C-alpha positions as CSV (number, residue, x, y, z in Angstrom):
1,M,151.7,-52.4,78.8
2,K,150.2,-55.0,79.4
3,N,153.9,-56.3,81.6
4,K,153.2,-53.4,83.5
5,L,150.0,-53.9,84.2
6,V,150.7,-57.1,86.1
7,I,153.6,-55.8,87.8
8,L,150.9,-53.1,89.6
9,V,148.5,-55.8,90.2
10,I,150.4,-57.7,92.0
11,F,152.0,-55.1,94.0
12,F,148.9,-53.3,95.1
13,S,147.7,-57.0,95.7
14,Y,150.7,-57.5,98.6
15,L,150.4,-53.9,99.8
16,I,146.6,-54.8,100.9
17,V,147.4,-58.6,101.7
18,N,150.6,-57.1,103.8
19,A,148.1,-54.7,105.0
20,Q,145.5,-57.5,106.2
21,T,148.2,-59.8,108.2
22,R,150.8,-57.8,109.4
23,K,151.2,-56.0,113.2
24,I,152.0,-52.6,112.6
25,D,154.7,-52.1,115.2
26,F,155.9,-48.8,116.7
27,T,157.9,-46.5,119.1
28,Q,156.7,-44.1,121.4
29,Y,158.1,-41.5,124.1
30,D,157.8,-38.5,125.4
31,L,159.7,-35.7,125.6
32,S,160.5,-33.6,128.6
33,N,158.1,-30.7,127.7
34,G,154.9,-33.4,127.8
35,M,155.0,-33.9,123.6
36,H,153.9,-37.7,122.9
37,V,155.9,-38.7,119.7
38,I,154.8,-42.2,117.8
39,L,157.0,-43.2,115.7
40,H,156.4,-45.9,112.6
41,K,158.3,-47.5,110.0
42,D,157.3,-48.4,106.9
43,N,159.8,-48.2,103.6
44,V,157.7,-49.8,101.5
45,L,157.5,-46.3,99.4
46,P,159.6,-43.3,99.9
47,I,156.6,-41.1,101.5
48,V,156.5,-39.8,105.3
49,A,153.4,-38.7,107.2
50,I,153.6,-36.1,109.8
51,T,150.9,-35.7,112.2
52,L,149.8,-33.5,114.9
53,T,146.1,-33.8,117.5
54,Y,145.9,-31.6,119.4
55,H,143.6,-32.4,122.3
56,V,141.2,-29.2,122.0
57,G,137.8,-29.7,119.6
58,S,134.8,-27.4,120.4
59,K,134.0,-28.9,123.6
60,N,136.6,-27.1,124.8
61,E,135.7,-24.0,124.2
62,D,134.3,-21.0,126.0
63,P,130.1,-21.3,125.6
64,E,130.1,-17.0,124.7
65,R,133.2,-17.6,122.4
66,T,131.9,-21.2,120.4
67,G,134.0,-21.9,116.8
68,F,137.4,-21.0,118.2
69,A,138.9,-24.7,117.8
70,H,137.9,-24.6,114.4
71,F,139.4,-20.8,113.7
72,F,142.2,-22.3,114.9
73,E,142.3,-24.8,112.2
74,H,142.3,-22.0,110.0
75,L,145.2,-20.1,111.6
76,M,147.5,-21.7,111.8
77,F,148.1,-21.4,108.1
78,E,148.8,-18.2,108.2
79,G,152.5,-18.5,109.5
80,S,155.3,-17.9,112.4
81,A,158.1,-15.9,113.2
82,N,160.0,-17.4,110.5
83,I,157.4,-18.1,107.9
84,E,155.8,-15.7,106.0
85,R,152.1,-15.2,105.9
86,G,150.9,-17.0,102.9
87,Q,154.1,-19.1,102.6
88,F,153.2,-21.6,104.4
89,D,151.1,-23.9,101.9
90,K,154.0,-22.9,98.8
91,L,156.7,-24.4,101.7
92,N,154.6,-27.5,101.1
93,Q,153.7,-28.1,97.9
94,G,157.3,-26.8,97.3
95,A,158.6,-29.8,98.7
96,G,156.0,-31.9,96.9
97,G,154.2,-32.0,99.7
98,T,150.2,-32.4,100.5
99,M,148.5,-31.4,103.4
100,N,145.1,-30.9,105.2
101,A,143.4,-30.0,108.7
102,S,140.2,-30.7,110.7
103,T,138.3,-29.9,113.7
104,S,136.0,-32.2,115.7
105,Q,134.2,-32.0,119.0
106,D,136.8,-33.5,121.1
107,R,140.4,-32.5,118.4
108,T,141.8,-30.2,115.8
109,F,144.2,-32.9,113.9
110,Y,146.6,-31.2,111.0
111,Y,148.9,-33.9,108.5
112,Q,151.6,-33.1,106.1
113,I,152.2,-35.6,103.6
114,F,156.2,-35.5,102.2
115,P,158.5,-37.4,100.0
116,S,161.0,-38.7,103.0
117,N,163.7,-36.7,102.3
118,Q,161.9,-33.6,103.5
119,L,161.0,-34.8,106.8
120,E,163.1,-32.5,108.3
121,L,161.5,-29.2,106.7
122,G,157.9,-30.7,107.7
123,F,159.4,-30.7,111.2
124,W,160.4,-27.6,111.3
125,M,157.2,-25.9,109.6
126,E,155.2,-27.8,112.1
127,S,157.6,-26.7,115.3
128,E,157.3,-23.2,114.1
129,R,153.6,-22.7,114.2
130,L,153.5,-24.7,117.9
131,L,156.4,-22.3,119.3
132,Q,155.5,-19.0,117.5
133,L,152.4,-19.1,115.6
134,K,152.0,-15.6,113.9
135,I,148.7,-14.2,115.5
136,D,147.8,-10.6,114.5
137,S,144.8,-8.4,113.2
138,I,146.2,-8.8,109.7
139,G,145.6,-12.5,110.3
140,V,142.5,-12.7,112.4
141,E,140.4,-10.6,110.2
142,T,141.6,-12.7,106.7
143,Q,140.4,-16.1,108.7
144,R,136.7,-14.5,110.2
145,K,135.9,-14.0,106.4
146,V,137.5,-17.1,105.4
147,V,135.6,-18.7,108.2
148,K,132.0,-17.0,107.7
149,E,132.3,-17.8,104.2
150,E,132.7,-21.4,105.1
151,R,129.8,-21.5,107.3
152,K,127.8,-19.4,104.6
153,Q,128.5,-22.5,102.1
154,R,128.3,-25.4,103.9
155,Y,125.7,-24.4,106.3
156,D,123.4,-21.5,106.2
157,N,123.2,-22.1,102.1
158,Q,123.2,-25.7,101.8
159,P,119.9,-27.9,101.3
160,Y,119.8,-29.5,104.9
161,G,123.6,-28.0,106.0
162,S,122.1,-26.9,109.0
163,I,121.2,-30.3,109.9
164,L,123.4,-31.3,112.7
165,E,123.3,-28.2,114.5
166,E,119.8,-28.4,115.2
167,T,119.9,-32.3,115.9
168,F,123.1,-31.4,118.2
169,E,121.5,-28.4,119.9
170,R,118.0,-30.5,120.7
171,A,120.5,-33.8,122.1
172,Y,122.5,-31.6,124.2
173,K,121.4,-28.7,127.2
174,V,124.3,-29.2,129.3
175,H,127.3,-30.6,127.4
176,P,129.2,-28.4,125.4
177,Y,128.4,-31.0,122.5
178,K,125.2,-28.8,121.7
179,W,127.2,-27.1,119.2
180,M,128.8,-27.6,116.3
181,P,132.8,-26.7,115.5
182,I,131.9,-24.6,112.8
183,G,130.6,-22.1,116.2
184,S,128.8,-18.9,115.8
185,V,129.8,-16.1,113.3
186,Q,128.5,-13.5,116.2
187,Y,131.3,-15.0,118.1
188,I,133.9,-15.1,115.9
189,D,132.9,-11.5,115.2
190,Q,133.2,-10.5,118.7
191,A,136.1,-12.2,119.8
192,K,139.6,-10.0,120.2
193,T,143.0,-10.6,118.7
194,E,143.7,-11.0,122.3
195,E,141.4,-13.9,123.1
196,F,142.5,-15.8,120.2
197,M,146.2,-15.6,121.8
198,E,145.2,-16.7,125.2
199,F,143.4,-19.7,123.5
200,Y,146.6,-20.6,121.1
201,K,149.0,-20.1,124.8
202,K,146.3,-22.5,126.9
203,F,146.0,-25.0,124.4
204,Y,148.4,-25.4,121.7
205,I,151.0,-26.1,124.1
206,P,153.5,-28.9,124.0
207,Q,151.8,-31.6,126.8
208,N,148.2,-31.0,124.5
209,V,149.6,-32.6,121.4
210,T,150.5,-35.9,120.3
211,L,153.1,-36.0,117.1
212,S,152.4,-38.7,115.3
213,I,154.9,-39.8,112.3
214,A,154.5,-42.9,109.5
215,G,156.4,-43.9,106.5
216,D,159.5,-44.5,105.2
217,I,162.2,-43.2,107.9
218,D,164.7,-44.2,110.0
219,I,163.9,-44.4,114.0
220,A,167.2,-43.1,115.2
221,K,167.4,-39.8,113.2
222,T,163.8,-39.0,112.9
223,K,164.0,-39.2,116.9
224,E,167.6,-36.6,116.9
225,L,165.4,-34.7,114.7
226,I,162.2,-34.3,116.8
227,Q,164.6,-33.7,119.7
228,K,165.9,-30.6,117.3
229,Y,163.0,-29.4,116.7
230,F,160.1,-29.4,119.3
231,G,162.6,-30.5,122.6
232,D,163.4,-27.0,123.3
233,I,159.7,-25.5,123.3
234,P,158.4,-24.8,126.4
235,K,156.1,-26.7,128.4
236,G,152.6,-24.7,128.7
237,V,151.9,-23.3,132.4
238,S,147.9,-23.5,131.2
239,D,146.4,-26.2,133.2
240,I,143.7,-28.1,131.2
241,K,140.8,-29.1,133.0
242,K,138.5,-31.9,131.8
243,I,135.1,-31.7,131.0
244,E,133.7,-32.8,133.7
245,L,129.8,-32.0,132.7
246,V,127.3,-34.8,132.3
247,E,124.5,-34.7,130.2
248,P,121.7,-35.9,132.0
249,P,119.5,-38.8,130.6
250,M,116.4,-38.0,128.3
251,K,113.3,-38.9,129.8
252,E,111.3,-38.3,126.4
253,E,111.0,-37.5,122.9
254,V,112.5,-34.4,121.6
255,R,110.1,-34.0,118.4
256,D,110.8,-30.4,115.8
257,T,110.1,-29.2,112.7
258,V,112.5,-27.1,111.0
259,F,111.4,-25.6,107.7
260,D,114.5,-25.1,105.4
261,N,115.1,-24.3,101.2
262,I,114.2,-27.7,100.2
263,Q,112.1,-29.6,98.0
264,L,112.0,-32.5,99.4
265,P,111.4,-33.6,102.9
266,L,113.6,-35.3,105.4
267,V,113.0,-37.2,108.4
268,L,115.8,-38.0,111.2
269,H,116.6,-40.0,114.4
270,A,119.2,-39.3,116.4
271,Y,119.6,-41.3,120.0
272,R,121.9,-41.0,122.2
273,I,125.0,-43.6,122.9
274,P,127.9,-44.4,125.1
275,A,131.2,-42.6,124.6
276,Q,133.8,-44.5,122.0
277,G,135.7,-47.2,123.0
278,T,133.0,-48.9,125.3
279,P,131.6,-52.8,125.1
280,D,127.9,-50.9,123.7
281,F,129.8,-48.5,121.5
282,Y,131.2,-51.6,119.1
283,A,127.0,-53.0,119.3
284,L,125.9,-49.9,118.6
285,D,128.5,-49.2,115.8
286,M,127.8,-52.4,113.8
287,L,124.3,-52.4,114.5
288,G,124.4,-48.8,112.3
289,S,125.9,-50.7,109.9
290,V,123.5,-53.1,109.8
291,L,120.6,-50.7,109.1
292,A,121.9,-47.9,107.1
293,G,125.5,-48.8,105.9
294,G,125.2,-48.4,102.0
295,Q,123.0,-49.6,99.9
296,S,122.9,-53.2,100.8
297,S,121.7,-52.3,104.4
298,R,118.2,-53.0,105.7
299,L,116.9,-49.5,105.5
300,Y,118.2,-49.0,102.1
301,K,117.2,-52.0,100.4
302,S,114.0,-51.8,102.1
303,I,112.8,-48.0,101.7
304,V,115.4,-47.1,98.8
305,D,114.8,-49.8,96.7
306,K,111.7,-52.2,97.8
307,Q,109.4,-49.3,98.6
308,Q,110.5,-46.6,96.8
309,K,109.4,-44.4,99.6
310,A,113.3,-42.4,99.5
311,V,115.5,-41.3,97.6
312,N,118.5,-41.8,99.9
313,I,118.9,-43.2,103.3
314,G,122.0,-43.4,105.4
315,S,123.5,-43.4,109.1
316,I,125.5,-40.5,110.4
317,P,127.6,-42.3,113.0
318,F,129.1,-39.5,115.4
319,P,131.9,-41.5,117.8
320,L,132.8,-39.1,120.5
321,E,135.3,-38.9,123.5
322,H,132.6,-38.8,125.7
323,P,128.3,-40.0,125.0
324,G,127.3,-39.5,121.4
325,L,124.6,-40.4,118.9
326,F,123.5,-42.9,116.4
327,I,121.9,-41.1,113.7
328,A,119.5,-42.5,110.8
329,Y,118.1,-39.9,108.4
330,G,116.1,-40.7,105.0
331,I,114.8,-38.2,102.3
332,T,111.2,-38.6,101.1
333,N,110.8,-39.4,97.5
334,V,108.4,-37.2,95.3
335,G,105.0,-37.7,96.6
336,I,105.9,-39.3,100.4
337,S,105.6,-37.7,103.3
338,A,107.8,-37.4,106.0
339,D,105.0,-39.2,108.3
340,D,105.1,-42.3,106.0
341,L,108.9,-42.0,105.7
342,E,109.2,-42.5,109.4
343,K,106.6,-45.3,109.6
344,A,109.1,-47.4,107.4
345,I,112.3,-46.4,109.4
346,Q,110.3,-47.3,112.2
347,E,108.9,-50.7,111.3
348,E,113.3,-51.8,110.2
349,I,114.2,-51.0,113.5
350,D,110.9,-52.4,115.1
351,K,112.4,-55.6,113.2
352,V,116.5,-55.7,114.3
353,K,114.5,-55.3,118.4
354,K,112.2,-58.3,117.8
355,E,114.4,-60.6,115.9
356,L,118.2,-61.7,115.4
357,I,120.0,-60.3,112.5
358,T,120.8,-63.7,110.3
359,E,123.6,-65.3,110.4
360,N,124.6,-64.7,106.4
361,E,124.4,-61.3,107.8
362,Y,126.1,-61.3,110.7
363,Q,129.2,-63.2,108.6
364,K,128.8,-60.2,106.1
365,L,128.3,-57.4,108.4
366,R,131.6,-58.8,110.7
367,N,133.7,-59.0,106.8
368,Q,133.2,-55.5,106.1
369,T,134.3,-54.3,109.7
370,E,137.5,-56.1,109.2
371,N,137.8,-55.1,105.5
372,D,137.3,-51.0,107.3
373,F,139.9,-51.5,109.7
374,V,142.3,-52.9,107.0
375,N,141.4,-49.8,105.1
376,A,141.7,-47.4,107.8
377,N,145.5,-48.2,108.1
378,S,146.1,-49.1,105.0
379,T,148.1,-45.4,104.0
380,V,150.9,-44.2,105.9
381,V,148.7,-40.9,107.2
382,G,145.9,-43.5,107.8
383,V,148.3,-45.8,110.1
384,A,149.5,-42.1,111.8
385,T,145.9,-41.2,112.6
386,S,144.8,-44.5,114.2
387,L,147.9,-43.9,116.1
388,A,147.9,-41.0,117.2
389,N,143.6,-41.4,118.1
390,Y,144.3,-44.3,120.2
391,H,146.6,-43.2,122.4
392,V,144.8,-39.6,123.1
393,Y,141.3,-40.7,123.3
394,Y,142.0,-44.4,125.2
395,G,145.5,-44.3,126.7
396,D,146.5,-47.2,124.2
397,A,148.2,-46.7,120.8
398,N,148.3,-50.6,120.6
399,L,144.3,-50.8,119.8
400,I,145.7,-50.1,116.1
401,N,146.8,-53.9,116.3
402,T,144.0,-55.4,118.7
403,E,140.5,-52.9,118.5
404,I,138.9,-54.9,115.7
405,N,139.0,-57.7,118.4
406,R,136.2,-56.0,120.6
407,Y,134.3,-56.0,116.9
408,L,134.4,-59.3,116.7
409,K,133.4,-60.2,120.1
410,V,130.1,-58.5,119.2
411,T,127.4,-61.1,118.9
412,R,124.3,-61.1,117.3
413,E,122.4,-61.0,120.7
414,D,124.6,-57.8,121.3
415,I,122.7,-56.5,118.4
416,K,119.5,-57.2,119.8
417,R,120.1,-55.9,122.9
418,V,121.6,-52.4,122.1
419,A,118.8,-51.6,119.7
420,N,116.1,-52.5,122.6
421,K,118.1,-50.4,124.9
422,Y,119.1,-47.3,123.1
423,L,116.4,-47.1,120.0
424,N,114.0,-46.2,121.5
425,S,111.4,-43.5,121.8
426,E,112.2,-41.6,125.0
427,N,116.1,-41.8,124.0
428,R,116.1,-39.9,120.8
429,V,115.2,-36.3,118.9
430,V,113.4,-36.4,115.5
431,L,113.4,-33.6,113.2
432,Y,111.4,-33.5,109.9
433,Y,112.8,-30.9,107.5
434,L,109.9,-29.8,105.1
435,P,110.2,-27.4,102.6
436,K,109.5,-23.4,103.3
437,S,106.7,-24.0,101.3
438,A,105.0,-26.2,103.5
439,K,104.7,-23.3,106.5
440,K,101.6,-22.4,107.7
């Protein structure tokens, strides 16, 4: 038994060291129908990850039909012309696979992980729902109920559940980021089956999807299978227009109060920040770690541990394709007012604006950033996802090997500079979440 444990420790240590030092090689090309394909071979384990990143999120929706992108995250599991309703999950699980999907403001993402000998099955399943998804009244009505129930559980009936909706609708007045991917129940209820078909025909087309594969594959054979299952899918006829709306700069602080079914008040600061991939974004991302990145962060150590003014404190980074948000929040301790907590948060923000972070903090931050970067690409699905994201958002899949250098170029002076440039009262939304009993 001890020998087996030693072997396992050595094996996983090898994987970690290998992930830290290896360059991730990949092959990429376009099919004639416009689908972009990225392939990464990793024969360490006999598994393969198949990911499809559709470049459509909630920002691409009609303002009077919000929630469509997320709705399709569910509808895509309804089956196809050759896959019966309810069989998609069973096919995956029956072949020893796992799968999931997610929707953001900028994209809708699907993945399946299989034993590598089931690669062709995965391609067939994905090609089926790209080419001929089943969209009918039964599936639409089924998913209406599912989506509405999800909204109730995650947003409407969850303490602080509406916090992101309340924040984004105040932070954006023009840009479609002002609504969240969950969308509106009202619009989902109003939408007709034909409208979902139109959305599918517009956005679920080969030239709007990146197929990224990582794992135990043979590159030449995989290319043949991809051509077999995806090469003949017709190119979409819709012209997908880029979002040209630009949110004007904030000129003054937006401050508001939300009364919720909660016991302890919450204080939130949301600052407008540049889009992901811009130079200042990297400094702001690292600043977020300094302030609220875990229990060793400044906000946690000062306000939770030392002052005991909060029971929880943290940061929610929103790196987005267009300018996003830098969010810091805290939940008050018993007997502490929201005003007291906000004052404590502001004091810590003022410190990083006035003084450079210490050399020890800076080195720890760099080490953590490198560790996070490695961990994100330590699995085949992580690699496939990163490759697709870098291609879709930056047009450069090789950033999977080089983006870490952008972070490591950030200096202590950069962190202080962006704190002063962006973490200002005229560039933020401040929300207080208070118990309903506090409403007069």
